[in-house]
N, C-alpha and C positions, 0 to 999 in steps of 0.2 A: 551436779545439781547445785543450785545456789541456795544459801541459807537466808530465808526472808529476814531473820533477826539481824543478820550481818549487813544487809543492804542499807546504805545510808538513806535517811529520809531526804527526799528531793525538796528543794526550795520551790515555792510557788513561782510560776512563770507568768509573764504578762498575758492578758487575754489574747487569744489567737483571733486576729481580725482579718476577715476576707475583704476583698476590694469593695464589695457592696456595703458591708458593715463599716469599713473604714470611711467610706463616703458619708454614711449616715451619722457616724460618731463625730466626724469632723464638722459636718453641718450643725450638729447639736452644740458642739463646742463654740463654733462661730456665732450661733444664735445666742448662746450665753454671753459671749463677748460683745454682742450688740445690746442685749438687755441690761447687763450690769453697768456698762458705761453710761447708757441712757439714764438709768436711775441715779447714778452717782452725779452726773452732770446737772441734775436738778438743783444741786447745792453749788453755789458759785465757787469756782476754783478748786472743787474737791477732786476733779479728775487727775490733776497733776500731783495731788497729795496721796490719793488712794490707789493709783495704778490699776484701775479696773480692767483695762484692756489686756492685762497679763494673767488674769485669774484663771480663765479656762485654758489658756495656753499651758500654764503650769500643770493643771489637773490633767489635761489631755496628754501632754508629754509624759507625765509620770505614769499614768494608768494605761495608756494605749500605745505608747512608743513615740519614737522620734518623728515618724511620718505624720501622725496626727498632731503632735505638738507644733511641728514646723509649719504644716499647712494651716493650722489654726492661727499661728502667729502671722503668717503672710496674708491670709484672707480676711481676718478680722478688721485690721485698720483700713483695708481697701473698702470692705463692705460698709463700715462705719462712715468713711469719708464720702462715698457715693450716696448713701442714704441720708446723712445728717450734715455733711460738710465738715465734720470733725473726725479725726484730727485734721488740721490744715495741711494742705499739699506739702508744705515745706517740712513737716514733721513725719510724713509717711515713711520715707526710707529709713530714718532712724528707728521709728517704732517697729517696723517690720524686722529690721536686723536685731534689735534688742529682744523682741519676742522670739525670733528664731533661736537666738542664743539661749534664752530661758527654756524653751521647749526641748532643745538638744541637751542642755545640762540636766534637766529633770529626767529625761529618758535615760541618760548615761548613768546617773546615780541609781535610778529605779532598776536598771538592768542588773546592777550589782547587789542592791538591797531593796527587793520588791516591796517590803512592808514599810509604809510611810510612817515616819516618826517626826515629832516636832523638831528634833535636832537635825535630822537629814533635810527636812524642808527648809529649815533656817539656813543650813549650809548652802543649799541650792540658791535660795533667794538672795542671801548675802553675797555669795559668789557672783551671781548675776549682777547685783548692784555694784560690786567692786569693779567688775569688768566694764560696766557702762559708765561709771563715774570717772574712771581713769582718763578717758579722753577729755572730760570736762576739766579735770585737774591739769592736764597737759596744756589745754588751750586757754582756760580762764584763770587757773591758779587754785591754790589750796583753799582759800576762804570760800570761793564759789563752789568748789567740789564738795566741801563739807556742808555748805548751805543746801546743796542739792540732796545730799544724803539725809540731812535733817528733815527736809521737806518730805522725803519719801518714807520716813519711819512709820507713819500710820499705814501706808500701803504695804510696807514690808510685813507688818503685823497682820494685816488683812490677808495677804498671800499665805503666810505661814499658818496662821490659825484657821482661816477659812478654807485653805487648801487641804489642811489636815482633816477638817470636818467633812469636806466634800469627798475626799478619798476614802474615808471611813464609810460614808454612806454608799459609795460605789462598791466597796468591798461587800457590803451587805446585799445590795441589789444584784451585783454581777460578780459572784465569787470567782476567784481565780482557780483554774485547774492546776493541781500539782503536776510537776514535770514527771514524765515517765522515767523510771530508774534506768540507768544505762546497763545494757546487758553485754556481756563479753566473755 
């Protein structure tokens, strides 16, 4: 017989997502990545600064796993491009790759630490920025890379603070089921 008091408390697991639910969740994340950039682009040049196309990719990757995060990252720029002409064709591949990286990083960290904290989200977003600024540094030099990072600082804050708030709301609306304790 096992002693319930001796059984370690299981960490919360990501929401189990069936294929139908995964499709609906991904569609909701893509719709969010259509609406937020549309709103942000009403302010001239705010899109490059606030990084709105990555918001629901971060949230989807963290809360629902790599498949949702990466699908959101790939489908959002395509849908935006075909509906609004933005981002321009030349930027699609870069945005899709950058988004896929963010969705994958978010899901990797969340798999190890499911409870979102400001520090963990900052780690993911800054890690993503570091990995995406490195090619700029290599191609255009240090001053251009630093200027790109400085331009993205408001977006980094939006992703970290807004992502934290969104994940907290999702935790309230869609509580995670605790993992079943291992029997053996």
